[in-house]
N, C-alpha and C positions, 0 to 999 in steps of 0.2 A: 291164338297169339295172348300170351300171356305174360306180363313184365310186370313185375311186384306185385302189386294187388291191382292192377289196370288189366283188364282182359275183354278182348272182342271175339264174339262167337264168328264163324264164315256169315259174311254178307253183314257184318255191324261195323257200327264206330265204337271208339270208346275215348274218352279223357281222362287222367287224374294226374296225380303228383306222385313219381316214383321216389322214395325216402335215399337219401343219399351221404348223409352226415349230420352232426349234430355238434354245434358249436360248444365252447368252454360254459358259456351261459346259459346252455340248454336251448338254444333256438334248431330249430329243425331246417335244414338245406334240403329241398327237394328239387327234382327235375319235372316242368311240365312236359308231359308226354301225352300226344294223339296216337293211337291204334286205329288204322282202316284195314279191318280182316275182307280180302275178296273173297268172293261167293265161290271162288275154284281158286287151285293149288296156284302157285307160281313164284317168283322172285321174291325176294324180300327188300324194299329201298327205305333207305333212312335219308332222310333229309334234315340236317341239321343247320340252325342258324344263332345268331346272338352270340357267340362265345364271348366277343368283346361287348361290354355293357353299352358301347356308343354305337355298336350297328345294327340299328332299328329299322330298315326298311322293312325286312323279310317277315317280322313280328306284324307289320300292318295288313299283309295279305295272305301268308298261311292261312292263319284260322279261317278266314272267308273260304278261301279255297278249298279246305276240308269240307265247309259246309255244302259246298256245290257236289261235291263227289259222291256217286252212288254206288257202295260197296258191291252192290248186285252185277255191276258192271265192270269191276276189277277182277284180274287173277293176282294173287298172290297177297302181300301186305305192303303197306306203306306205313312209316312209322315217322311222325314228324314233332322236330322241337322247335317252336317257332324262335324262342330265347332262352338260351342254357345259362347263362349269365344273369339271372334274375336280380342279384345284390348289387351289380354295377348297374345295370340300367336303372332301379330303383333310385340309387345315391349318384345318378350320372357321371360315371366314371368309366374309364377302360377297364378296370381290374375288378376283381371282385372284393366288396368290402371286408370279407373274413379275415381276408390275410394278404390283402394286397398282390395276389398272384394274379398273373395275366393266365387266363384260361387256354389261351392260343400257344402257348408254350410246354403243355404238361405233358403231351403224348397220351401214355396208356392211365394216367394217373400213378399213385400209391396209396392204397388201402391204410397203410401206416404213416401216414404223411400229412400235412395240413389238410386244413377243412376244404380247401380248394382240390388238393390233390386226391382227397378221398372221393368228392365229387366227380371229376372226371373218371378215376378208378370204376366207381357205379355205373356210371354212364358208359365207360368203353365195355366193360365184362357184361353189362345188361341189355344194352341197345346198340351198339356197335358191333358186337360180336356175332349176334345174329342176323346181321345185314349182309346181303350178296353185293351191293352196292350201297355206296356212299356219295350223297350229295351236300357238300360243305360250302353253305352260301356266305360269304363274307362282303363287305363293304369298305370303303374308304374311310368310315366315319365323319370327323370332321374336316381331315386335313387332305384327304383322297377323292379322286373319283373312277372308279371302273366299268369295263364294261368285256370281259373276257372269261373263257373258260380255261383252267389250267390242270395240266397233268402231270404228276409226279415222274421220274424216271426211274421208278422201283416196280416191283410187281406186275400186274397184268396190265402193263402201258397200253398194248395196242388195243385191247378191248374198252380200258377207260377212256383212249382217244377216240374210239368210235362214239362212246357214249357223248365225249365233252362235244364234238360234233354235231350230235344230235339235239342238243339243248337249245341250237339257235342263237346263241349269241354270237357278235361279230368275227370275233377272234379265238381262237384255240391256241394255247401256249405250251409246247411241248417241252417240260423242263421246267417247271414250276418250281421256284426257288426252295430248297430243303428248308425244312425249320424243324421246329419240334413240337409239331400239332398233332392232334388227334386223327385228322385227316391223312397226315404222313403216315403215323401207325398204322392205321386201316391199309394203306397201300400195301406196306411192307407185310401185311399179313395176308396179301392175296386179294384183297376185294378190289371191286371197280371201283377207283374215286375220282371225282372232279369237284376241285374247286371253284364254284362259280362264282366270280367277283363281280358285283353289280352294285353301282351308286355311289353314295358318300357326297360328302363336299357339297358342291350347289345342287347336286341330285337331289338334296334333301328338300330343296325347294322347288329348282327350277325344271327338273326333269323325273318329276314326282311318278305322274302318270307312266312313264316310258320305263322306270325302273320296277314298279308295281306289277307292268304288263312282262317285263323281261321274268323276274323272278317266277311269277306264274308261268310262263311257258316253259322255263326251265324246269320245272316239277312234270309239267304234264306231257312235255316233249322225251323226259327221261322215262316215265311211264310206259309211253308209247314205245320207244325204243327197245325198252326190256320185254314187251310183250303184255304189259300190265293192262293195258287198255286199249281200244280201237282210236283211229283216226287220225288224219295227217298232222304232222309237225306244224307248229306256228312259230314264226320269228319275223322279226322288223328289218332283218339283214338280208339284202339280196343273196348274199355268197357270205359263205365262215373261211377266212383266212387261217391255216394252220401253219406256226410261227414255231422253230425253232430257236429256243432262248441262247445267246450270247451275252450278253450285258445287262447287270442290274444296277443303277446307279441308286446311291445311297447318300443320306446326309453325311457331310464331313464338315469339321470347322465347329463353329460356337454354337451352341445352346440356342434353340428357339430362334433361327436363323430367319430371315425375310426371304422367301424364295418366289421367284418371279419365274412361272413358266410360260413359256414361247408359244403354246397351244398349237403343237405339232402330231397330235397323238393321232395315231392313223396312218402316217405319213411314212416316205421311204426319207430317211435321214442319211445324210453323207457323212462319212469321216470327218472330224475335227467341228462337225456345224454344231451351231448351239442351240441347245436344248432349254435353256434357262439361266437363269443369274441368280447372285444374292447380293440384295440391297442392305447398305448399314441402317439400321432401323433410326439412327440418332442424325447421321451426317446426309445420308442419302447415296453416299457414294456406292459405287459397283464394286464390291470387293471379291467376288468369285465368279467366274462364267463355267458353265458345265457344259463340256463339250463332249460329244458322242466319240468314245476312243475306236468305234468301229463302226462302218456301214448296216445298215437295218432300218426294218420297218420297227417304228417306235408304236408300241402296245395303247390301246386305250387304257393305261395304267398309271398311276403315280399323283404325286403332290397337285393340290390345286389352290388351297389356300396358302397366303404367304407364311403365316407362323406355323412351322412345322416341329414336331418332335424329332429327338434323337432315334435314330434307326429308323427313319421313315422312308419308304422307297419314292423317289422322285422321277423314274423311269425304268421300263423294260425295252430292249431292243433284241431283235431275231431277223433269222432269216427265213423267209416265206417257202414253205416245203409245197404245200398246196392249198388249191383253192377251189 
């Protein structure tokens, strides 16, 4: 496998930077990429993370996991990008510093577009395109906490669902909210795609070990499911609940609202039941109550910090399909 100047012969690993764009000031924009080429033929799995500059958990474990893997025991090829939005990470912000673009909203990118659009276009053409399956690791950054595997309702839905169940997170969401992401574009192009939402919010501090283990298991379980390596799947969940999404509650109203969640993640919620409320940051009065418009299971997904930005997901509800 060779991508750019990064090349791994069968049974070896390689790491390097894939040139993606050049800024107006002449700075190089590059993609950090690991290639683990198995000793025998098999599928190509891409694990990408850190499209948001503040989604950091995956970068803390993926390089260590790569060190542990023995290419001689692997079939096929594993491609890993621990942190795609390097400029956002370095400047501690969600968007890329070059043009203030959100990399999670750029789809397949555009080689004639801005620096971030060129970055994503290079990534898609060189890294996403050769993959048979994509694990897109996301988190809630500072504002939300997550623990589920999402599957879009396009492309290879059944195969993606099987992969999502195999990764071992507590819940699988069928009907991952559509967006303008690279992951959705890959699903539209017929690849198996799982959005693995792991951590964020208090997890950066209180559940670090759990989230590191879940990220590690997600990658290894995906490889086992695809026949890339042997071994039984590992999970901290006794069972996996497959849920069909029917409601996504998002921020409405004032900017930077003070949202107080009622800690009902994973529970069955009745129609009209309160899942959280907005408290005025100056007077302390409750100015909005968020009620479930329909009964359903509340996913391990949504806002946890009181101050949340516009368009943030507060909660996702759905119906149990199987467990």
